[in-house]
N, C-alpha and C positions, 0 to 999 in steps of 0.2 A: 505493500500497499505504500500510494507517494504521500512526500510529506507538503501542505499545500503551503506557498508562502507567499504572503502577503506586502507588498511594493509600499512605504508610505511616502506620500509624495506632499512637499510643501503647497501652502496654498497657494494661488495665485496673486499676484500682489495686484491691485489695479492700476489701469497706468495713470500718470500722474495728469494733474489738469493744466490745461495748455497753457497758461497762461501768457501773454504775452508783454512785451516791455513799455510798451503806450498805448492810450487809448483817448478816448473823450468823455467830456461829462456828461453831456446830453442835449441841449440846446443848441440851438444854431441860429444864426440871424437870417432874413428872408422866408419865403413862401414856397418856395418850387421843390417837391420833397423828391423827384426826381435830382436836381440838382446837389441836394443833401445827400442822397444816397452813394451818390456820385461822387463825391468830397468824402465822405466819411469812409468808402470801401476804398479810393485810394489812396485815403494819406495813412489807413493802418491795417496795411493787406492780410493782417495775424491778428485784430482784435478789433474789429467794426463795431459796431453800435446803433440802434435804433435811433435815429437825430428825432429832436421835438422841435419844430416851429412853431412858439407860440406866438409870432407877428401874425399870424393869420387869423388871430382873434380868438373869442371864449370856444372852450373846448379845445383848443390847439395848445392852452396853456396846460401847465403841470397839472395843476390842481382841478381841472375840468378832464383832463385828459385821464385823467385816473380817475374820476368820478366816474366816467361813463364809463369805467369798467368795472364797476361793482355789480354788485347781482344780488337783486331786488332793494336795491336801496338805489334812489334815484336825485337825481340835482339838477337848479333849473339856476340863471343866471340871475341876480337882483341888484341894485346899486350898491348893497353893500359887500358883493361878493356872490360866491354859490353857497345853496339854500338847499338841505334837502327837501324834496316832494314827495306826493305819492304816487308818482306814475310819469315815467318816462316822458317827455317835450321835445321841443326844438331842439334845444340846447344838450341832450341826451345822442338825438340823431345825428347832431352835428359831429358833437364829438367821435363816436363812431365813425364817420365818415371821414375824419380827419384822419384817424388813426389806421383805417383800411388803404388810404391812400400813400400814406407813408412807411403800410408792410406791402403794398404790393411794389413801392420803387425799391425798396430793402431786399423783394424777394428777385426783381428782375438783376439786380447788380451781387447778386452772391449766387449766383447759378452756377452750382460745384462747390460752394463752398465747405472747407471745412474745417472746422477751428472754435475759438473763442467769440464768441457774439454775445454783448452787450445790451440790455433792455433796461430800461427804468421803469421807476413810477413812482410816486409819491408814499410814501411809509405812514402807516396808522397813527402816529403822532402830530406830526407836522401835516395830517387829511384831518384829524377830528381838530387841530385848532382854526383849520383853515375854512370847514364845511360849517356852515348855520343849521341850526334848528329851527321849527317853524317859527318859534318866537322869536328869532333875532340872534339867541347867544349862540356860541361855538359848540358845537357838540361836545368839545373837551370839558363842558360843565357838566354832564350826564355822563356816570362812569357805567350807567347801561346802553347808550347810545356810545358808547367808546367801544363795547364788545361788541354791539351790532355792529358797529360799521367796522372794527377790526376782522370778523368773521367772513365780512361781507365782501372784504377786499381779498383777503385770504384765497376764498373760491372765486373769485375775478382773478386773480392771478392764474390760478392752476390754468381757466379758458384762455385765458392770454398767450400763458407759456405755451402751452400745448398749441396753439393756434400759429406761434413762429417758430416750433420745431416745425412742423406740416411744411410751411413753406421755407424754411433751408433746414430740409432734413442731417444735413454732415455738419451741422453747427451743435458745439457745447455751449451752451446758454450758461450766460453768468447774468441773474437778476440783482439791478442796483436799486435800494430803496433811500430815496433822496430825506432826509430827514432834516431841513435847515432849523425848523422850532424844535427840536429835541432839544435842547438847553436849555430853551425859556420855559419849555412843558417841564423839565425839573427842578429848574430855579423859583417856578410860580410867576412866571412875569408875562404871562401870554396875559395881555387885555380884554375888559369884559366889551360887550356891546356898548357902555354908555362911556367908554375910556377911563372912569373917575377910582379904579379899582384893578387887580389882575385877579383870573382865576387862580383856585391854591394847585402849589404844585403837587403833580403827582407822584403817589409812592415810587421808587426806583425799582422793587421788587416787580409792580404790578406793571411798570415802563419797560421791563425787561421779559418778564414772561410774555407780553404780548406781541414783542419783537418775533420771540420765539416762534411763537404761532404764526405770525404772517409769511416769516422767514422758511417757517414748514411747508409751505404751498410750495416749493422750489425745490425739485430733487437734487437738483448741483450746487452751487456758489454761491453767498448772494455776497454782496456789497453795501456798508453803508454810506453813502454822503451827508455830509455838511459842511457847506462851507461860512459857517458861524462860528465864532470864538469857542473855547472850552467843550470841543467836541468829547463824549464820554467813552473814552477809547476800552473802557476797564469792563462799564458795563457792554458796550459790541461785544465786546469777544464773547464774553459769559452766555449774551444773547443767542450766540453761534454763527456772528458776521465772519465770512472767511476772506472778508478783505474790507476796512475802512479808508473811505476816500477822505481828503479835508484840503482846504488850504495852508500850504506851507506857511504862508507870511504869519499867519494866525498861531502859531504854538508859541510857547512858553515855558520857562524852564520847570512847571509843575507837570506839563504834558509828556518830558522827557521819560520819565520813571515808565509811566504806562504804555507809551511807546515799545520801550526797551524788552518789556515785559510782552507786548503783541507779536513782535518780531519771534522771539524766541519760539515762543506757541506757534508759530507758522502763519499769522496772520499776513497777508499781504499790504502794504501800504500804498495806498493810490496817493504818489504826494501832489498835489498842486501846486506845480510850482512856475508855472507859463501864465503870465498875467493873462487877464477876459476880459481887457478890452483894450482899445488903442489905447487910450486912456491910462492906462495903469500903466502900459506898456512904454508909453513916452515916459514913465515918471523911474522907471528904470534903468539905471544903469549898462549904457549894451545891448536896449530891447529885446530883441529876435535875432543880432548878430551873434552872438554867442551863446551855443549849447550848454558846452563843457562848464560856463559859467551860473546858468541856469540852474542847476544840480550842484555847485559847489555847496550849499546850503546843507544839503542830503549825506553829502559826503564829509560834512565838519561835525553833522548832527550824528555820524553813524561813530567817525573817533570818538567825541566826548562820551558817546553811549560804552564802547567798549566792544562793541559789535564787531563780528571777522569781516574783513573790508572784501572775502571771498564771496559773502551773500549777499552782498549789496543788491546786484541787479539782480537774483532772483527773488529779491522780498521785496522792491518796486515795483510799481506801473506808474510813470508819467504821466501824467497831466493837467490839463488849464487848471489855473484855482478852482474857477466855478465853468458853471456852462456857458455861452459865447452868443446870448441870445442878444446882449447890449452892444456886440462887434459890430464893425463894419463886414458884409461878406471879405472883402481883401482881407482884412486881419485875422479874422478868423479863419481860413483856409491858412495862410501862413503861419498861425498859431498850433494847429491841428500838423502840420508839416516839419514843426520846431519840436514840438513834443515829441515825435519818432527820432528827430536828431538830438532831442538831450538824451533819449533814454540810449540811444548808440553811444554817446560818450559817457554816460555812466559805465556800461557793458566794458565799454574801451578801458577806461583809467575809474578803477572800482579807489584806488588809495586817494 
């Protein structure tokens, strides 16, 4: 009788996610979806993104675009902003139309594409701070409304991401949640409708668990973006963010320790080092003429934190400081191209 022998095989490691060295934040100037998709895919051959064009009007702006993704919750434009209502109307239809146009353009310019692809939506807390309830107060004022909004957003994102994967089947999708109001929510700085007081600060554990819930709508990595001061790096890392996107110029000394911890834990840093407007670029010495100079601050931070220079290029994705909606079209194209050049400089000269 022969002896059966079994051969133990090591588990197959999943392929590493194809992060690339540079990408954009989200918004661009102008209103031509095909031109935007052409610019994005031409600037970032290995990490394009679904461009947002808020100049087209309500429904193309970041709040309206994401409100249009909600499931069983609808919003309309009021003089004071976006307000939740009972049924879909003209503004919801317009948001769907703009998004469909953007997806059509992206699909056209990504035929056969395989690699990382980023899509953006407003995160649950910035959305709660921006969307009004029927009475005019922000949804942030009602804990139950915040829960409903997060659940609706998570379901809407599942549908949206499935549509993106269907249109660009070779893509490895990255979800970016835009949370510019997150720090103000945590500090109780969001003003009420009257403007005379502020909404109570939301408990950090509630903020963290809600973010985790919404991130759970996506099977791939999620990046959280904020171009406001005081980004809560540690909270976002605990919530499950694979990357954190921020305006590098707003960092302070107290941000350094949580950034170092994030890097050591494998969190990607989307470092916004390229000015987001023509005027901001004009105020920076060298403007867009020195790719190496744009990432000098990142190298300096790495040395100050005692991090391994060899991990610099693999830990950092170079981006503009914020969205480029306020820039001229010519500057926006130059800024995206400059991000790619600055990222190459960082890889070639990490020291």
